[in-house]
C-alpha positions as CSV (number, residue, x, y, z in Angstrom):
1,S,-21.0,-6.4,-15.5
2,E,-19.1,-7.3,-12.5
3,N,-17.8,-3.9,-10.6
4,T,-17.3,-6.3,-7.2
5,N,-15.3,-9.4,-6.0
6,N,-12.6,-7.7,-4.4
7,F,-9.9,-9.6,-2.1
8,T,-6.8,-7.3,0.0
9,G,-4.4,-9.5,2.4
10,R,-1.3,-8.5,3.9
11,A,0.6,-10.4,6.2
12,R,3.3,-8.4,8.0
13,Y,5.9,-9.0,10.9
14,D,7.7,-6.7,12.7
15,F,11.0,-7.0,15.0
16,F,11.3,-4.6,16.8
17,I,15.9,-3.4,17.4
18,T,14.1,-0.9,20.9
19,P,11.4,0.0,21.8
20,E,11.1,3.0,18.9
21,D,12.8,0.7,15.7
22,A,12.0,-1.7,14.4
23,L,12.4,-3.9,10.5
24,F,9.3,-4.9,8.7
25,F,8.5,-7.6,6.0
26,V,5.5,-7.5,4.1
27,F,3.7,-10.1,2.1
28,N,0.2,-8.6,-0.1
29,V,-1.8,-9.5,-2.4
30,R,-4.8,-7.4,-4.6
31,N,-7.0,-8.7,-6.2
32,D,-9.5,-6.5,-8.7
33,P,-11.1,-7.0,-11.4
34,F,-12.6,-3.2,-11.3
35,A,-9.3,-2.0,-11.2
36,N,-7.8,-4.9,-13.5
37,L,-5.6,-6.2,-11.7
38,T,-5.9,-10.0,-11.6
39,P,-3.6,-10.3,-9.2
40,R,-1.3,-8.0,-7.8
41,I,1.2,-9.2,-6.0
42,G,4.2,-8.3,-3.4
43,G,5.9,-7.8,-0.8
44,Q,7.9,-4.9,1.1
45,V,11.0,-4.8,3.3
46,G,11.8,-1.8,5.5
47,Y,12.4,0.1,8.8
48,L,10.4,2.2,11.0
49,R,10.8,4.3,13.5
50,N,8.8,6.2,15.7
51,L,8.8,9.7,16.2
52,L,6.1,9.6,18.8
53,R,4.5,7.0,21.3
54,E,2.6,8.1,24.6
55,E,-0.5,5.9,26.1
56,D,-3.4,7.8,23.7
57,H,-1.0,8.7,20.7
58,R,0.9,7.5,18.1
59,F,2.8,8.8,15.5
60,W,5.9,6.7,13.1
61,L,7.7,6.7,9.4
62,E,8.5,4.4,7.6
63,V,11.1,3.7,4.5
64,G,11.6,1.1,2.9
65,V,11.1,-1.0,-0.6
66,D,9.1,-2.7,-2.3
67,G,8.2,-5.3,-5.4
68,S,5.1,-6.1,-7.0
69,Y,4.4,-8.2,-9.9
70,D,1.1,-7.5,-12.1
71,S,-0.9,-9.2,-14.4
72,F,-4.0,-7.5,-16.3
73,G,-7.2,-9.0,-17.0
74,E,-7.6,-7.0,-20.1
75,V,-4.6,-5.2,-22.0
76,L,-6.1,-2.8,-22.1
77,A,-3.2,-0.9,-24.3
78,I,-4.5,3.3,-23.4
79,G,-2.4,5.6,-24.8
80,G,-1.4,2.8,-28.2
81,G,1.9,0.6,-28.8
82,D,2.2,-2.7,-27.4
83,M,1.1,-3.7,-23.9
84,R,2.0,-6.6,-21.7
85,D,-1.2,-8.0,-19.7
86,E,1.6,-8.3,-16.5
87,R,5.1,-5.5,-15.4
88,F,7.0,-5.9,-12.1
89,I,7.7,-2.9,-10.6
90,C,10.6,-2.5,-8.4
91,A,10.1,0.8,-5.7
92,W,11.2,2.8,-2.3
93,R,8.6,3.3,-0.3
94,G,7.1,6.0,2.3
95,F,5.0,5.8,5.3
96,I,3.5,8.3,7.9
97,G,0.9,7.5,10.1
98,Y,-0.9,8.3,13.0
99,T,-3.0,6.8,15.6
100,N,-5.4,8.4,18.1
101,T,-6.9,5.7,21.0
102,T,-9.7,7.8,22.5
103,N,-10.8,5.7,25.0
104,D,-10.7,2.0,26.0
105,V,-13.7,1.3,22.9
106,F,-12.4,3.8,20.0
107,T,-9.4,4.0,18.1
108,Y,-8.4,6.1,14.5
109,T,-5.3,5.0,12.8
110,T,-4.5,6.8,9.4
111,G,-1.5,6.7,7.1
112,L,-0.1,8.1,3.9
113,G,1.8,5.7,2.0
114,V,3.8,6.3,-1.6
115,L,5.6,3.9,-4.5
116,G,7.7,5.5,-6.2
117,E,9.7,3.0,-9.3
118,V,13.4,2.6,-9.0
119,A,14.3,0.7,-11.8
120,R,14.0,3.3,-15.2
121,A,15.2,2.4,-18.8
122,P,19.1,4.9,-18.6
123,G,19.1,7.5,-20.0
124,S,14.7,7.9,-19.6
125,V,13.0,10.7,-19.0
126,E,10.2,9.7,-19.1
127,P,8.2,10.0,-14.9
128,G,8.7,7.3,-13.1
129,H,5.4,5.2,-11.9
130,L,4.0,6.2,-8.7
131,R,1.6,5.1,-6.7
132,F,-0.2,6.6,-3.1
133,Q,-2.5,5.0,-1.0
134,W,-4.5,6.9,2.2
135,V,-6.1,4.4,5.0
136,N,-8.0,5.3,7.6
137,Q,-9.8,3.0,10.1
138,F,-12.2,3.5,12.9
139,R,-12.2,0.6,14.8
140,S,-14.2,-0.4,18.0
141,K,-14.2,-2.7,20.4
142,I,-17.3,-4.8,21.3
143,A,-16.3,-7.2,23.9
144,D,-12.2,-7.8,24.9
145,W,-12.3,-10.6,22.3
146,L,-14.1,-8.8,19.4
147,Q,-13.5,-5.6,17.6
148,I,-15.6,-3.9,14.4
149,S,-13.8,-1.6,12.0
150,L,-15.1,0.9,9.2
151,D,-11.9,1.5,6.7
152,V,-11.9,3.5,4.3
153,T,-8.7,3.8,1.9
154,G,-7.9,6.0,-1.6
155,R,-5.5,4.9,-4.2
156,L,-4.2,6.8,-6.8
157,D,-2.1,5.2,-9.8
158,S,0.3,7.0,-12.1
159,Q,0.3,4.2,-14.3
160,P,-2.9,1.9,-13.7
161,A,-3.6,-1.0,-15.4
162,G,-3.4,-0.5,-19.8
163,Q,-1.5,2.9,-19.8
164,Q,1.4,3.0,-21.8
165,Q,3.0,5.9,-20.2
166,A,2.9,7.6,-16.1
167,W,0.9,10.7,-15.8
């Protein structure tokens, strides 16, 4: 059985208003058959604020909105009822990040992002869809033009593909 063959792509543009404040625009795509996403396409728009920016350290916050289109490879219909093979989620987005440049060669970056569904049915008492993502990147410079990195990402989705209701 196939359990790999994932693809994740991301393009981001930051427009700095001041050295500490920026607007950002993101486009991302993720194809992950193991998570039953074929694909997830999304965009984000928001505001970034550097809280600490020194030579070796950077600590920042981001807030914004996210729109994600999910297409599912196979409809699992966990929990009964009719499950569609696609969905669109409009969400608020929060992110907190930290970068430590230990020396000229080694850099560590980490961050925790949260997406929370905005559009719910009127009068709905069900919890909204939440997604968490924790990223860790260990990057080492081999030459001025070449770097190598180890990226570790943890994801938690309250309503994965095929699940009827958020937990």
